[in-house]
C-alpha positions in Angstrom: -11.9 43.5 -53.2 -14.8 45.9 -52.4 -17.7 44.5 -50.3 -20.9 44.7 -52.3 -23.0 43.2 -49.5 -26.2 45.3 -49.2 -26.6 47.1 -45.9 -30.1 47.3 -44.4 -30.7 50.8 -43.1 -33.0 51.2 -40.1 -35.0 53.9 -42.1 -35.9 51.4 -44.9 -39.3 49.8 -44.6 -39.5 46.5 -42.8 -40.0 43.9 -45.5 -42.1 41.6 -43.3 -44.3 44.5 -42.3 -44.8 45.5 -45.9 -45.8 41.9 -46.8 -48.5 41.9 -44.1 -49.7 45.4 -45.1 -49.9 44.3 -48.8 -52.1 41.4 -47.8 -54.4 43.6 -45.8 -54.5 46.2 -48.6 -55.5 43.6 -51.2 -58.3 42.2 -49.0 -59.5 45.7 -48.0 -59.6 46.9 -51.6 -61.5 43.9 -52.9 -64.1 44.3 -50.2 -64.3 48.1 -50.9 -64.8 47.5 -54.7 -67.6 45.1 -54.0 -69.2 47.5 -51.5 -69.0 50.5 -53.8 -70.3 48.5 -56.8 -73.3 47.3 -54.7 -74.0 50.9 -53.7 -73.9 52.0 -57.3 -76.0 49.1 -58.5 -78.5 49.8 -55.7 -79.2 53.3 -57.2 -80.4 51.8 -60.5 -81.8 48.4 -59.8 -84.8 47.3 -57.8 -84.9 43.7 -56.4 -88.2 42.0 -55.5 -89.4 43.5 -52.2 -86.5 45.9 -51.9 -86.1 49.4 -53.3 -82.5 50.3 -53.1 -83.0 53.4 -55.1 -85.2 54.8 -52.3 -82.7 53.8 -49.6 -81.3 57.0 -48.1 -78.4 55.2 -46.5 -76.8 54.4 -49.9 -74.0 56.5 -51.2 -75.0 59.1 -53.8 -74.5 57.8 -57.4 -71.7 60.3 -58.2 -70.0 59.5 -54.9 -70.2 55.8 -55.4 -68.8 56.1 -58.9 -65.9 58.2 -57.7 -65.2 55.8 -54.9 -65.4 52.7 -57.2 -63.0 54.3 -59.7 -60.6 55.3 -56.9 -60.6 51.8 -55.4 -60.0 50.3 -58.9 -57.2 52.7 -59.5 -55.6 51.8 -56.1 -56.0 48.1 -56.8 -54.5 48.3 -60.4 -51.6 50.4 -59.3 -50.2 47.6 -57.2 -46.8 46.1 -58.1 -48.4 42.8 -59.1 -50.1 44.3 -62.2 -48.8 45.0 -65.6 -47.8 48.3 -67.1 -51.1 48.4 -69.0 -53.0 48.0 -65.7 -50.9 50.8 -64.3 -51.9 53.1 -67.2 -55.6 52.2 -66.7 -55.1 53.1 -63.0 -53.7 56.5 -64.0 -56.6 57.1 -66.3 -59.1 56.3 -63.6 -57.3 58.6 -61.1 -57.2 61.4 -63.7 -60.9 61.0 -64.4 -61.8 61.1 -60.6 -59.5 64.2 -60.2 -61.0 66.1 -63.1 -64.7 65.4 -62.4 -64.5 65.9 -58.7 -62.5 69.1 -59.1 -65.1 70.5 -61.5 -67.9 69.6 -59.0 -66.0 71.2 -56.2 -65.4 74.4 -58.2 -69.1 74.5 -59.2 -70.2 74.3 -55.5 -67.7 77.0 -54.5 -67.8 79.4 -57.4 -70.9 78.6 -59.5 -68.8 78.6 -62.7 -71.2 76.5 -64.8 -74.7 78.0 -64.8 -77.5 75.4 -64.9 -75.5 72.5 -63.6 -76.3 72.9 -59.9 -79.2 70.4 -60.0 -78.0 68.0 -62.7 -75.3 65.4 -63.4 -72.5 64.8 -60.9 -73.2 68.0 -59.0 -76.6 66.7 -58.1 -75.3 63.3 -57.0 -72.2 64.3 -55.0 -71.8 66.4 -51.8 -69.3 69.2 -51.8 -67.2 67.6 -49.0 -67.1 64.3 -50.9 -66.2 66.0 -54.1 -63.3 67.9 -52.5 -62.0 64.8 -50.8 -62.2 62.6 -53.9 -60.5 65.3 -55.9 -57.5 65.2 -53.5 -57.6 61.4 -53.4 -57.5 61.3 -57.3 -54.6 63.7 -57.4 -52.8 61.6 -54.8 -53.4 58.4 -56.9 -51.9 60.1 -59.9 -48.6 60.5 -58.1 -48.7 57.4 -55.8 -46.1 55.6 -58.0 -43.9 58.6 -58.5 -40.1 57.9 -58.1 -38.6 61.3 -58.9 -38.0 63.5 -55.9 -40.5 66.3 -56.9 -43.2 63.7 -57.5 -42.6 62.0 -54.2 -42.7 65.3 -52.2 -45.8 66.4 -54.0 -47.5 63.1 -53.3 -46.5 63.4 -49.6 -48.1 66.9 -49.4 -51.3 65.7 -51.1 -51.6 62.8 -48.7 -51.1 65.1 -45.7 -54.0 67.4 -46.8 -56.1 64.4 -47.8 -55.8 62.9 -44.3 -56.5 66.3 -42.8 -59.7 66.8 -44.8 -60.9 63.2 -44.0 -60.2 63.8 -40.3 -62.2 67.0 -40.3 -65.1 65.4 -42.1 -65.3 62.3 -39.9 -64.6 64.0 -36.5 -67.1 66.8 -37.4 -69.8 64.3 -38.2 -69.1 62.3 -35.0 -69.0 65.4 -32.7 -72.2 66.7 -34.2 -74.0 63.4 -33.7 -72.7 63.1 -30.1 -74.2 66.5 -29.4 -71.1 67.7 -27.5 -71.8 71.3 -28.5 -75.5 70.9 -28.3 -77.9 70.5 -31.2 -76.0 71.2 -34.5 -76.5 70.4 -38.2 -74.0 67.6 -39.1 -72.0 67.8 -42.4 -73.9 66.8 -45.4 -71.7 63.8 -46.3 -73.4 60.6 -44.9 -71.6 57.9 -42.9 -71.5 55.6 -46.0 -69.5 58.1 -47.9 -67.2 58.9 -44.9 -66.5 55.2 -44.2 -65.6 54.8 -47.9 -63.3 57.8 -47.7 -61.6 56.5 -44.6 -60.9 53.1 -46.2 -59.5 54.5 -49.4 -57.5 57.2 -47.6 -56.0 54.6 -45.3 -55.0 52.3 -48.1 -53.5 55.3 -50.1 -51.6 56.4 -47.0 -50.1 52.9 -46.5 -49.3 52.6 -50.1 -47.5 56.0 -50.1 -45.7 55.1 -46.9 -43.6 52.6 -48.9 -41.5 55.6 -49.9 -41.3 59.3 -49.0 -41.5 60.9 -45.6 -44.2 58.5 -44.2 -41.9 55.5 -44.6 -40.6 56.3 -41.1 -43.7 54.6 -39.8 -42.8 51.3 -41.5 -39.0 51.2 -40.7 -37.1 48.9 -38.4 -35.3 51.6 -36.4 -35.9 53.2 -33.0 -37.6 56.2 -34.5 -40.0 54.0 -36.4 -41.0 51.9 -33.4 -41.6 55.0 -31.4 -43.6 56.7 -34.2 -45.9 53.7 -34.6 -46.5 53.6 -30.8 -47.2 57.3 -30.3 -49.2 58.0 -33.5 -52.6 56.7 -32.1 -52.0 58.7 -28.8 -51.1 61.9 -30.7 -54.2 61.6 -32.9 -56.5 61.0 -30.0 -55.3 63.5 -27.4 -56.4 66.8 -29.2 -59.9 65.4 -29.7 -60.2 64.4 -26.0 -58.9 67.9 -25.0 -61.4 69.7 -27.2 -64.3 67.6 -26.1 -63.4 68.2 -22.5 -63.2 72.0 -23.2 -66.7 71.9 -24.8 -68.1 69.9 -22.0 -66.7 72.2 -19.2 -67.8 75.4 -20.9 -71.3 74.0 -21.6 -72.0 73.0 -18.0 -71.0 76.5 -16.8 -70.2 75.4 -13.2 -66.8 77.0 -13.0 -65.4 80.3 -14.3 -63.9 80.4 -17.8 -60.4 81.2 -16.4 -60.4 78.2 -14.2 -61.6 76.0 -17.0 -58.8 77.3 -19.3 -56.3 76.7 -16.5 -57.4 73.1 -15.9 -57.3 72.3 -19.6 -53.9 74.0 -20.2 -52.3 72.4 -17.2 -53.6 69.0 -18.2 -52.2 69.4 -21.7 -48.8 70.5 -20.3 -48.6 67.4 -18.0 -49.8 65.0 -20.7 -47.1 66.5 -23.1 -44.5 66.2 -20.3 -45.6 62.5 -19.7 -45.2 61.8 -23.5 -41.7 63.5 -23.4 -40.7 61.3 -20.5 -42.0 58.2 -22.1 -40.2 59.1 -25.4 -36.9 59.7 -23.6 -37.2 56.5 -21.5 -38.0 54.4 -24.6 -35.1 55.8 -26.5 -32.7 55.3 -23.6 -33.9 51.7 -23.1 -33.5 50.9 -26.8 -30.0 52.4 -26.8 -29.1 50.2 -23.8 -30.4 47.1 -25.7 -28.5 48.0 -28.8 -25.3 48.7 -26.9 -25.7 45.4 -25.0 -26.2 43.6 -28.3 -23.0 45.1 -29.7 -21.1 43.7 -26.6 -22.6 40.2 -26.7 -21.5 37.0 -28.5 -24.5 36.0 -30.6 -24.1 32.2 -30.0 -23.5 31.9 -26.3 -25.0 35.3 -25.1 -21.8 35.9 -23.2 -19.8 39.1 -23.6 -17.6 39.3 -26.7 -14.0 40.4 -26.5 -15.1 44.1 -26.7 -17.7 43.7 -24.1 -15.5 41.7 -21.8 -12.6 44.2 -21.9 -14.9 47.2 -21.4 -16.6 45.7 -18.3 -13.6 43.9 -16.9 -11.6 47.1 -17.0 -14.3 48.8 -15.0 -14.4 46.0 -12.4 -10.6 46.1 -12.2 -10.5 49.8 -11.5 -13.2 49.5 -8.8 -11.3 46.6 -7.1 -8.1 48.7 -7.2 -9.8 51.7 -5.7 -11.5 49.6 -2.9 -8.4 47.4 -2.3 -10.4 44.2 -3.1 -9.0 41.0 -4.5 -9.4 40.4 -8.2 -9.2 37.2 -10.2 -9.1 36.3 -13.9 -9.8 32.8 -15.2 -8.9 31.7 -18.7 -11.0 28.7 -19.8 -10.4 26.6 -22.9 -12.9 24.1 -24.2 -11.0 20.9 -24.9 -11.3 19.0 -28.2 -13.7 21.4 -30.0 -11.9 20.9 -33.3 -12.2 17.1 -33.0 -16.0 17.5 -32.3 -16.4 19.8 -35.3 -14.4 17.4 -37.6 -16.2 14.2 -36.3 -19.8 15.4 -35.6 -20.1 18.6 -37.6 -20.0 22.3 -36.8 -23.6 22.1 -35.5 -22.5 19.8 -32.7 -19.5 22.1 -32.0 -21.9 25.1 -31.7 -24.2 23.1 -29.4 -21.1 22.4 -27.2 -20.2 26.1 -27.1 -23.8 27.0 -26.1 -23.6 24.4 -23.2 -20.4 25.9 -22.1 -21.9 29.4 -22.0 -24.8 28.1 -19.9 -22.5 26.4 -17.4 -20.3 29.4 -17.0 -23.2 31.8 -16.5 -24.7 29.5 -13.8 -21.4 28.9 -12.0 -20.4 32.6 -11.5 -22.2 35.5 -9.9 -24.1 38.1 -11.9 -21.6 40.8 -11.0 -18.7 38.7 -12.5 -17.8 39.4 -16.1 -18.0 36.2 -18.3 -17.0 36.4 -21.9 -16.2 34.3 -25.0 -13.1 35.9 -26.6 -12.2 33.3 -29.2 -13.5 30.2 -30.9 -13.1 27.9 -27.9 -11.7 30.4 -25.4 -13.6 31.9 -22.5 -12.5 34.2 -19.8 -14.0 35.3 -16.4 -13.1 38.3 -14.3 -14.4 39.3 -10.9 -13.8 40.8 -7.5 -13.1 37.5 -5.6 -10.0 36.0 -4.0 -8.6 32.5 -3.8 -11.5 31.0 -1.8 -14.1 32.5 -4.1 -12.2 31.3 -7.1 -12.0 27.8 -5.7 -15.7 27.7 -5.0 -16.5 28.9 -8.6 -14.2 26.3 -10.2 -15.7 23.6 -8.1 -19.2 24.6 -9.3 -18.0 24.5 -12.9 -16.5 21.0 -12.4 -19.8 19.8 -10.8 -21.8 21.1 -13.7 -19.5 19.5 -16.2 -19.6 16.1 -14.4 -23.3 16.2 -14.1 -23.6 17.0 -17.8 -21.3 14.2 -18.8 -23.1 11.6 -16.6 -26.7 12.6 -17.6 -26.2 13.5 -21.3 -26.5 10.9 -24.0 -24.2 13.0 -26.2 -21.4 10.9 -28.0 -18.7 13.5 -26.9 -17.7 14.6 -23.5 -17.4 18.1 -22.2 -14.1 19.2 -20.5 -12.3 22.4 -19.8 -8.7 23.5 -19.2 -8.6 26.3 -16.7 -5.8 28.7 -15.8 -6.2 31.6 -13.3 -4.5 34.5 -11.6 -5.5 36.2 -8.4 -4.3 39.4 -6.7 -5.4 39.6 -3.1 -4.4 43.2 -2.1 -5.8 45.3 -4.8 -4.5 44.5 -8.3 -1.5 46.4 -9.6 -1.2 44.8 -13.0 -3.5 45.9 -15.9 -6.1 43.6 -17.4 -3.9 42.6 -20.4 -1.2 41.4 -18.0 -3.7 39.4 -15.8 -5.2 37.8 -18.9 -1.7 36.9 -20.2 -0.8 35.2 -16.9 -4.1 33.3 -16.8 -3.7 32.2 -20.4 -0.2 30.8 -19.7 -1.6 29.0 -16.7 -4.3 27.5 -18.9 -1.8 26.2 -21.4 0.2 24.7 -18.6 -2.9 22.9 -17.5 -3.6 21.7 -21.0 0.0 20.4 -21.4 -0.3 18.6 -18.0 -3.4 16.8 -19.2 -1.6 15.5 -22.3 1.3 14.0 -20.3 1.2 10.3 -20.0 0.0 9.0 -16.6 2.9 7.3 -14.8 
């Protein structure tokens, strides 16, 4: 019968991360809608003692209207709303796109004589009009499911983020005076902050599908992308600010300034490359280790045990060292499961794993290869094996005397040791140790004479 169990791909967005982002999006959009509505109201209403219409820090009326319509469109396009709300969101996005595109074209090409000082053109800066036109076009396709629509929306988001970055960084650099006294872009901070909020929410919403979903996935690439994105966004600005500062102080020749900046960029890029490679290798080791571990006891599973024990066996043979294999069976696990439940049996297996890990060395290979069967392999002889078995028995006796558990813990142990460099292969050694373990188990069941 075919297996219809869904497989979670590492490239699919993390559901828990999406839930947290959805909560942040809703709160952010509600706050943005209130903020834009207050800005718009402040242009037309005067409260006692306050003249909002004269406040130069408010958003322009046309900009506030476009921002409010965009925020409502984003809010209504969410999955919680009905199809009618989604249609209204599309209408709002289309209106923002159309009006802001007309305003941008008028600023750029003067297509409509006589409109420069009136209407939306008079109440919206060119930069804001261009950004909101891109934002509106993005919102029109934000719920697209067909491949062409998804790709187009990804491209629009890319250019929207690029434009907002240019506007915000240009305003910030101008006000910091890094290049000396300059005229900042005409879009005020109130408009830019609104654009940043709406662009961020649109980007996160679009990241649920399409190329940007890599940032929300569960895989190695997604984790690395989330970690490196802030660094990659910040580094170019730091470099350009350093360049401007070094050229402005004029205390070193231009060729030396260029050499310093280029060398710094090379080494920072090299450091990022090293970090990326180190992070990928570390995650690969963790994933590889997880594939070799038993989830319940954290000991090696049969695959992990055979892989590492074979390696230890080859090293012992090459160095002519003794090698031992111990086969350990947990007594009466079936009776514990039948009497006290499988949870009690699982707890007993976990206790066994802890005892075995604490009784053997870190270099010894300890694994769980069956329901109640454990095996240990290591480069030690008869004396080392005797010491380890004694430690196991001490731990078991201490547990049985101190625990208030209704069932006792006991093992049957069989072993084999080769003292002059092992000649048998691992399967033969495990088979001999397994037979010795069953002999021990049968001996325990014999009546005491």
